C-alpha positions in Angstrom: 89.5 57.0 106.2 92.0 56.7 103.4 91.3 56.0 99.8 93.8 55.5 97.0 92.2 55.6 93.6 93.1 55.6 90.0 90.2 57.7 88.8 90.9 59.6 85.6 91.3 63.3 86.1 93.8 66.0 86.9 94.3 66.6 90.6 94.6 70.2 91.7 92.4 71.7 89.0 88.8 72.7 89.8 87.4 71.1 86.7 88.9 67.8 87.6 87.1 67.6 90.9 84.0 65.5 91.4 80.6 67.1 91.4 80.6 67.6 95.2 84.3 68.5 95.5 85.7 71.9 95.8 89.4 73.0 95.5 90.4 74.6 98.8 94.2 75.1 98.3 96.6 74.3 95.5 100.0 72.9 96.2 102.4 75.4 94.8 106.0 75.1 93.7 108.5 77.9 93.8 109.2 80.1 90.8 112.4 79.6 88.8 113.7 82.9 90.0 113.0 82.3 93.7 116.2 82.2 95.8 116.9 79.4 98.2 115.4 81.4 101.1 112.1 81.9 99.4 111.9 78.2 98.2 111.6 77.3 101.9 108.0 78.8 101.8 107.1 76.0 99.3 109.3 73.0 99.8 111.5 71.6 102.5 114.7 70.3 100.9 117.6 68.8 102.7 120.1 66.6 100.8 117.9 66.5 97.7 116.5 69.3 95.6 113.1 69.2 93.8 113.5 69.8 90.1 110.7 72.2 89.4 108.9 72.0 86.0 106.2 74.6 86.7 104.2 76.0 89.6 102.3 72.7 89.9 104.8 70.0 89.3 108.4 68.8 89.6 110.5 65.7 89.9 112.7 63.8 92.3 115.6 61.4 91.5 115.8 57.9 93.0 116.5 57.9 96.7 115.3 61.5 97.2 112.9 62.8 99.8 111.3 66.2 100.2 108.6 67.6 102.4 105.7 70.0 101.9 105.5 70.9 105.6 105.8 74.5 104.5 104.0 77.8 104.8 102.2 77.8 101.5 101.6 74.0 101.1 100.8 72.6 104.5 97.1 72.7 105.3 96.1 74.8 108.4 93.7 72.2 109.7 93.2 74.0 113.1 91.5 76.9 111.4 89.3 74.8 109.2 88.4 72.7 112.3 87.5 75.8 114.4 85.6 78.0 111.9 84.2 75.8 109.1 81.6 73.1 108.6 84.1 70.6 107.1 84.6 67.3 108.9 87.5 66.2 106.7 89.8 67.3 103.9 90.8 65.4 100.8 94.4 65.4 99.7 94.7 64.6 96.0 98.0 64.1 94.2 98.8 63.1 90.7 102.1 61.2 90.6 104.2 59.4 88.1 106.9 56.9 89.1 107.7 54.8 92.1 107.9 55.9 95.7 105.8 56.7 98.7 103.5 59.5 100.1 103.9 60.1 103.9 101.1 62.1 105.5 101.7 63.8 108.8 99.7 66.1 111.1 100.7 68.2 114.1 99.1 68.9 117.4 98.6 72.5 118.7 101.9 72.2 120.6 103.8 71.3 117.4 104.2 67.6 118.1 104.3 65.8 114.7 102.2 62.6 114.3 102.8 60.3 111.4 99.3 59.8 110.0 99.8 57.2 107.2 101.9 56.1 104.2 100.7 55.2 100.7 102.9 53.4 98.2 103.1 54.9 94.6 103.5 52.7 91.6 102.9 53.9 88.1 100.8 56.8 87.1 97.5 58.2 88.5 95.9 60.1 91.3 96.4 59.3 95.0 93.5 60.5 97.2 93.4 60.5 101.0 90.5 61.7 103.0 91.8 63.1 106.3 89.8 63.7 109.5 89.7 67.3 110.8 88.5 66.3 114.3 91.9 66.3 116.2 92.6 70.0 115.6 90.4 71.9 117.9 93.3 74.0 119.3 95.5 74.1 116.2 97.7 72.0 114.0 98.5 71.3 110.3 98.4 68.5 107.8 101.3 68.0 105.3 102.8 65.3 103.2 106.3 64.2 102.2 107.4 62.5 99.0 109.9 59.7 99.0 111.3 58.5 95.6 112.3 54.8 95.4 113.0 55.3 91.7 112.3 58.5 89.7 109.1 60.2 91.0 107.2 63.1 89.5 104.6 65.3 91.1 102.3 66.5 88.3 100.0 68.5 90.6 98.4 68.3 94.0 95.7 70.1 96.1 93.6 70.0 99.1 89.8 69.5 98.5 86.5 69.5 100.2 84.2 66.6 99.6 81.0 68.6 100.2 79.6 71.8 98.7 80.3 75.2 100.3 77.8 76.8 102.6 77.4 80.0 100.4 78.1 81.4 97.0 81.5 82.9 96.0 81.7 85.7 93.5 84.8 87.7 94.1 85.4 91.5 93.8 88.9 92.7 94.4 89.2 96.4 95.6 92.5 98.1 95.2 93.2 101.5 96.7 96.2 103.1 94.9 98.1 106.4 95.1 101.0 107.0 92.6 102.0 103.4 92.3 100.7 102.6 88.8 103.3 99.9 88.0 102.7 98.1 91.3 98.9 98.4 90.9 99.0 97.0 87.3 101.3 94.2 88.4 98.7 93.1 91.1 95.9 93.4 88.6 97.8 91.3 86.1 98.5 88.6 88.6 94.8 88.4 89.4 93.7 88.4 85.8 96.3 85.7 84.7 95.5 83.2 87.4 93.0 80.7 86.0 91.4 79.7 89.3 91.1 83.3 90.7 90.0 84.7 87.3 87.3 82.0 87.2 85.9 83.3 90.5 86.3 87.0 89.7 83.3 89.3 89.2 85.1 92.6 89.4 88.4 94.4 90.0 87.6 97.9 91.4 90.6 100.2 91.4 90.3 103.5 93.2 93.1 105.6 91.7 93.7 108.7 93.9 97.1 109.8 92.5 98.3 112.1 89.8 100.4 109.4 88.2 97.6 107.5 86.7 97.2 103.7 86.5 95.7 104.0 83.0 99.0 105.6 81.8 101.1 102.6 82.8 102.6 100.6 79.9 101.1 97.4 81.1 97.6 98.7 81.7 96.1 98.2 78.3 96.9 94.4 78.2 95.7 93.9 81.7 92.5 95.9 81.1 91.9 93.8 78.0 92.3 90.5 80.1 89.8 91.8 82.7 87.4 93.2 80.1 84.2 94.6 81.6 85.1 93.2 85.0 87.5 96.2 85.5 86.0 99.2 87.2 88.6 102.0 87.3 87.5 105.1 89.2 89.6 108.2 89.7 89.2 110.7 92.5 91.1 113.1 94.7 93.2 111.7 97.5 90.9 110.7 100.3 93.5 108.4 101.8 93.3 104.6 102.3 89.9 104.8 104.0 88.6 106.9 101.1 90.0 104.6 98.5 88.7 101.4 100.1 85.4 103.0 100.9 85.1 103.9 97.1 85.9 100.3 96.2 83.3 99.0 98.6 80.7 101.6 97.4 81.3 100.6 93.7 81.1 96.9 94.5 77.8 97.3 96.3 76.3 99.6 93.7 77.5 98.1 90.4 78.3 94.3 90.9 76.7 91.2 92.2 79.9 90.1 94.1 79.2 88.1 97.2 82.7 89.0 98.7 85.0 92.0 98.4 88.7 91.5 99.0 90.6 94.7 99.9 94.2 94.7 98.6 97.0 97.3 98.9 98.6 98.5 95.7 102.2 97.9 96.9 102.1 94.2 97.5 103.3 91.1 95.8 100.8 88.4 95.4 100.6 84.6 95.6 97.3 84.5 93.6 96.1 81.4 95.3 95.9 83.3 98.6 92.9 85.2 97.2 91.2 81.8 96.3 92.1 80.4 99.7 90.5 83.3 101.5 87.3 83.2 99.4 86.9 79.4 99.7 87.5 79.5 103.5 84.8 82.2 103.8 82.4 80.1 101.8 82.7 77.2 104.3 82.6 79.1 107.6 79.8 78.3 110.0 78.7 81.9 109.8 79.8 84.7 107.5 83.1 86.2 108.6 86.0 88.3 107.4 89.0 86.4 106.2 92.4 88.1 106.2 95.8 87.3 104.8 99.0 87.3 106.9 101.9 89.5 106.0 105.2 88.3 104.7 108.2 90.7 104.6 108.6 92.2 101.1 112.3 92.9 101.6 113.1 89.6 103.3 110.6 87.3 101.6 111.2 84.2 103.7 110.1 86.1 106.8 106.5 85.9 108.2 106.2 89.4 109.6 102.9 89.0 111.5 100.4 86.3 112.1 97.5 88.3 113.4 96.5 91.3 115.6 94.2 92.4 118.3 93.3 95.8 119.9 94.2 96.2 123.6 91.0 97.6 125.0 92.7 99.6 127.8 95.7 101.2 126.0 93.7 101.1 122.8 96.7 100.1 120.7 96.8 97.3 118.2 99.4 94.6 118.9 100.2 91.0 118.0 97.5 88.6 119.1 98.1 86.1 121.9 100.6 83.4 120.8 101.3 85.2 117.4 104.9 85.0 116.2 106.6 88.0 114.8 109.4 88.0 112.3 109.7 84.3 111.8 112.2 83.3 109.1 111.3 80.0 107.5 114.7 79.8 105.9 116.1 79.4 109.5 113.4 77.3 111.1 110.9 75.3 109.1 107.2 74.9 110.0 107.8 71.4 111.6 110.7 72.8 113.6 108.7 75.7 115.1 106.1 74.6 117.7 104.8 78.1 118.2 103.4 78.2 114.6 101.0 75.3 115.2 98.7 76.8 117.8 95.7 78.6 116.4 95.8 82.4 116.8 92.5 84.3 117.2 92.3 88.0 116.1 90.1 91.1 116.4 90.7 92.3 112.8 92.9 92.0 109.8 94.8 94.9 108.2 93.7 95.8 104.7 96.8 94.8 102.9 94.5 91.8 102.2 91.1 91.3 103.8 88.0 89.5 102.4 84.7 91.0 103.6 81.3 89.3 102.8 78.8 91.6 101.1 76.3 91.4 103.9 78.8 93.0 106.3 78.8 96.5 104.8 75.2 96.1 104.0 74.6 95.8 107.7 77.3 97.9 109.3 78.2 100.4 106.7 81.3 101.6 105.0 84.7 102.5 106.7 85.0 105.6 108.8 86.5 108.6 106.9 89.8 108.5 108.8 92.1 109.0 105.7 94.6 106.4 107.0 95.3 104.5 110.2 92.8 102.6 112.3 90.1 102.3 109.6 90.8 98.6 109.3 91.0 97.9 113.0 87.8 99.9 113.7 86.0 98.1 111.0 87.0 94.7 112.4 85.8 95.7 115.9 82.6 97.1 114.5 82.0 93.9 112.5 82.8 91.7 115.6 80.2 93.7 117.6 77.7 93.0 114.9 78.4 89.2 115.0 81.0 89.0 112.2 84.3 87.5 113.4 87.6 87.9 111.6 90.1 85.1 111.0 93.7 85.7 109.8 94.4 82.6 107.7 97.8 81.0 107.5 98.9 80.2 104.0 96.9 83.1 102.6 99.4 86.0 102.5 100.9 88.8 100.6 104.4 90.3 100.6 104.3 93.9 102.0 106.8 96.4 103.3 107.1 95.9 107.0 106.2 98.8 109.3 109.6 98.5 110.9 110.9 100.0 107.6 108.7 103.1 108.0 108.8 106.2 110.3 105.1 106.3 110.7 105.1 107.0 114.4 107.0 110.3 113.9 106.3 111.4 110.3 103.1 113.0 108.9 101.2 109.8 109.7 101.6 110.5 113.4 98.6 112.9 113.3 96.3 110.3 111.8 97.4 107.6 114.2 96.7 109.8 117.3 93.4 111.3 116.2 92.0 108.0 114.8 93.0 106.0 117.8 91.0 108.4 119.9 88.0 108.2 117.5 88.1 104.4 117.5 88.4 104.3 121.3 85.4 106.7 121.6 83.4 104.2 119.6 84.6 100.9 121.1 86.5 101.5 124.4 84.7 100.0 127.5 86.5 102.7 129.6 84.6 105.9 130.4 87.8 107.9 131.0 89.6 106.8 127.8 91.4 104.0 129.6 95.2 104.2 129.2 95.1 106.6 126.2 95.7 110.0 127.9 98.6 108.7 130.1 100.2 106.8 127.2 99.8 109.8 124.9 101.6 112.1 127.4 104.3 109.5 127.8 104.8 109.2 124.1 104.9 112.9 123.7 107.6 113.2 126.4 109.6 110.6 124.6 109.3 112.4 121.3 110.4 115.6 123.0 113.5 113.9 124.5 114.2 112.6 121.0 114.0 116.2 119.6 111.0 115.2 117.4 109.0 118.4 117.9 107.0 118.0 114.7 105.6 114.6 115.9 104.3 116.3 119.1 102.9 119.2 117.2 101.0 116.8 115.0 99.7 114.9 118.1 98.4 118.2 119.5 96.5 118.9 116.4 95.1 115.4 116.6 93.9 116.0 120.2 92.3 119.3 119.3 90.5 117.8 116.2 89.2 114.9 118.2 87.9 117.3 120.9 86.2 119.3 118.1 83.8 116.3 117.7 82.6 114.1 114.8 81.2 116.9 112.7 84.7 117.8 111.6 85.8 114.3 110.4 84.2 114.2 107.0 84.7 117.9 106.5 88.5 117.6 106.9 88.9 114.5 104.8 89.9 116.3 101.5 92.3 118.8 103.2 93.6 116.8 106.1 96.9 115.7 104.5 97.7 119.1 103.2 97.0 120.7 106.6 99.2 118.1 108.4 102.1 118.5 106.0 102.0 122.3 106.3 102.1 122.1 110.1 104.9 119.5 110.0 107.1 121.6 107.7 107.2 124.3 110.4 109.6 122.1 112.4 113.1 121.5 110.9 113.3 118.0 112.4 110.7 116.8 109.9 112.8 117.5 106.8 114.7 114.6 105.4 118.2 115.4 104.0 119.3 113.0 101.3 122.3 114.7 99.8 125.3 116.5 101.3 124.7 115.1 104.7 126.8 117.2 107.1 129.8 115.8 108.8 129.3 115.4 112.6 131.7 116.9 115.1 132.2 113.7 117.2 133.2 110.3 116.0 130.6 107.6 115.6 132.3 105.5 118.4 130.7 107.9 120.9 127.3 106.5 120.0 128.5 103.1 121.2 129.0 104.4 124.7 125.6 106.1 124.8 123.3 103.6 123.1 123.2 101.0 125.9 119.7 101.2 127.2 119.2 101.8 131.0 117.9 98.6 132.7 115.9 98.7 135.9 114.1 101.4 137.7 117.2 103.1 139.2 119.0 103.2 135.9 116.0 104.6 134.1 115.4 107.2 136.8 119.0 108.3 136.5 118.7 108.6 132.7 115.5 110.6 133.1 117.1 112.9 135.6 120.1 113.5 133.2 117.6 114.2 130.4 115.7 116.6 132.5 118.8 118.6 133.5 119.8 118.8 129.9 116.3 119.9 128.8 116.4 123.0 131.0 119.9 124.1 130.0 120.3 126.6 127.2 120.9 124.9 123.9 123.9 126.0 121.9 123.0 127.9 118.7 122.0 125.8 115.8 124.5 125.5 113.0 125.1 123.4 110.0 127.2 120.7 111.7 125.6 118.2 114.2 127.4 116.9 117.2 126.7 113.3 116.2 125.1 111.2 113.4 123.0 108.5 115.0 121.7 105.4 113.1 117.9 104.9 113.1 118.1 101.8 115.4 120.1 103.8 118.0 117.9 106.9 118.0 116.4 106.4 121.5 115.4 109.0 124.0 118.3 108.2 126.4 120.7 108.9 123.5 119.2 112.0 121.8 118.2 113.7 125.1 121.9 114.3 125.8 122.6 116.2 122.6 122.0 119.7 121.3 122.1 118.8 117.6 122.1 115.4 115.8 121.4 113.9 112.4 119.3 110.7 112.6 119.0 108.1 109.9 115.5 107.4 108.5 114.0 103.9 108.8 114.3 103.3 105.1 118.0 104.3 105.1 117.5 107.0 102.4 118.5 110.0 104.4 118.7 111.7 107.7 116.7 114.2 109.7 118.6 117.1 111.3 117.4 117.8 114.9 118.2 120.7 117.2 117.3 120.9 120.9 114.9 123.9 121.5 113.9 124.2 125.2 111.3 126.8 124.6 109.6 124.8 121.9 109.8 121.6 124.0 108.2 123.4 127.0 105.4 124.9 125.0 104.5 121.5 123.3 104.8 119.5 126.5 102.5 121.9 128.4 99.9 121.8 125.6 100.0 118.0 125.4 99.4 117.7 129.1 96.5 120.2 129.0 94.7 118.5 126.1 95.0 115.0 127.5 93.6 116.1 130.8 90.7 117.5 128.8 90.3 114.3 126.9 90.1 112.3 130.0 87.5 114.6 131.6 85.3 114.9 128.5 85.7 111.3 127.2 82.2 110.1 128.2 80.6 113.1 126.4 82.7 112.7 123.4 82.2 109.0 123.2 78.4 109.5 123.1 78.8 112.2 120.4 80.8 109.9 118.2 78.6 106.9 118.7 75.5 109.0 117.9 77.2 110.0 114.6 78.2 106.4 113.6 75.6 106.2 110.9 76.4 109.6 109.5 80.2 108.7 109.3 79.7 105.3 107.6 76.6 105.6 105.3 76.7 105.2 101.6 75.0 108.6 101.2 77.7 110.4 103.2 80.5 108.7 101.3 78.7 109.3 98.0 78.8 113.0 98.7 82.5 112.9 99.6 83.3 111.0 96.3 81.3 113.6 94.3 83.3 116.4 95.9 86.6 114.5 95.3 85.9 114.1 91.6 85.2 117.8 91.0 
């Protein structure tokens, strides 16, 4: 069904919609400062360039054509078809001039179908009601503008022609630690957006740092804009799980919000993403969590991840089936990438941006007290087991630092990943022996030892021991866990980052080229392992202030570092190096202990799993967290 009307009103604004119409998604134009790469997230321009007037409107000269088959402006029809009650979506545009609107849709395999064309003459709205039936496996809607003469887009949006299934009062919960400027910037973006601000009941900021959000220069103005909707709480550092649990606790205790949206402090926002997540959740067939995808903060045209699942055997999170990683829209547009049109189903959404209906924590409790790592994945699995699914919604996204730019598998976070993976598996794994965890843990530790990362293995050993100690230690260790981990880590020189006066290596960098080619095939890998084993048992030359080689982060693989006695390795963020020395006695001690503990984990896993499951309520209740917050405030 297609309707072209000239009803008075301003398309794209909520107050211009009819009484039974709800704005789902605004059409957004790029910011003036956005480089060409970032513009590809909003408009597809070839020979002609859209002249942008503001975030809602722009103009085309005669003979120009542009497309809105883009990440932020196409409509992810496959997701609305699968998860919501809407039978159709209404595209409304306000245009001035002479030209044509071409509407297209795609199939799940990326095949584009021309849906219809509507001529434009003069001023006024164009409205097209579009059927959502053909999108059961995926697909998008989008539109192109063709200018016969000058043509201006005043504003546009995607609407529903029926009322939502449930109410939508939004609370935003931000966990922050020593990022006051970033946190205030996110708060300001939320407060200044008219659509999001109109839906907003509360912004709850859990400030856990010693550089306070309230001391930032921009805080006073942002706080004034939010008024009594701002709930700022300060507490000791209980990690991401403690900060988000505090935001959830405050929302449940002190607001009437129907939905809580978790947001990292170090993100850049497209504010309409918050509105899109909330509105999607209001139309779903049953209450569900709605997450945002991650765009790469340092390469902003790149979609870093589309969605994630937890492998139940290895118990590792990984990209969901058919999810694309590191897709650059400046190189291949949405219409040119068939892989982006199939619907991707997930287990959970990371808490860089995740909307949670109020009834979920009321039924299943707060996050586990894990400090960081696995709290979001475990919560998604717990919600799913209770009947609350998660969707990661395309077009709802934040920009965040990609995990490929972090050393979190080998720095202090390695402890939390290893311990919390085991706790999450104890609660959710279908395997009575821990599945693939013990074997994969030993393999990972061996790799770290060959890479001369002794501190990482020491942290893993502490993680195994703490897991074996049972659930009674989890809450008790929350306030001191980070300090304990850092103290242990500092006992190993390979954990210390050198940022100034980096020592000159003995050998030329060209040597790395001959060593960095990975072994391919079983025979080559076996030979590399044999060579590494021979080197590991030989006495190491005495440590001195000069390494044999300096190896870039991307070349720091086991088959390279296992051949050296001393090496400096670049950090993932490029800010310094770690100085590593081969120590056969330390490697033997750590390797033996890792093997012993993982054998014990496999043997005792049924018993431990029952212990952790019996303690589920004690680890997630409001009462337990209230006590932890009280202790953290003293």
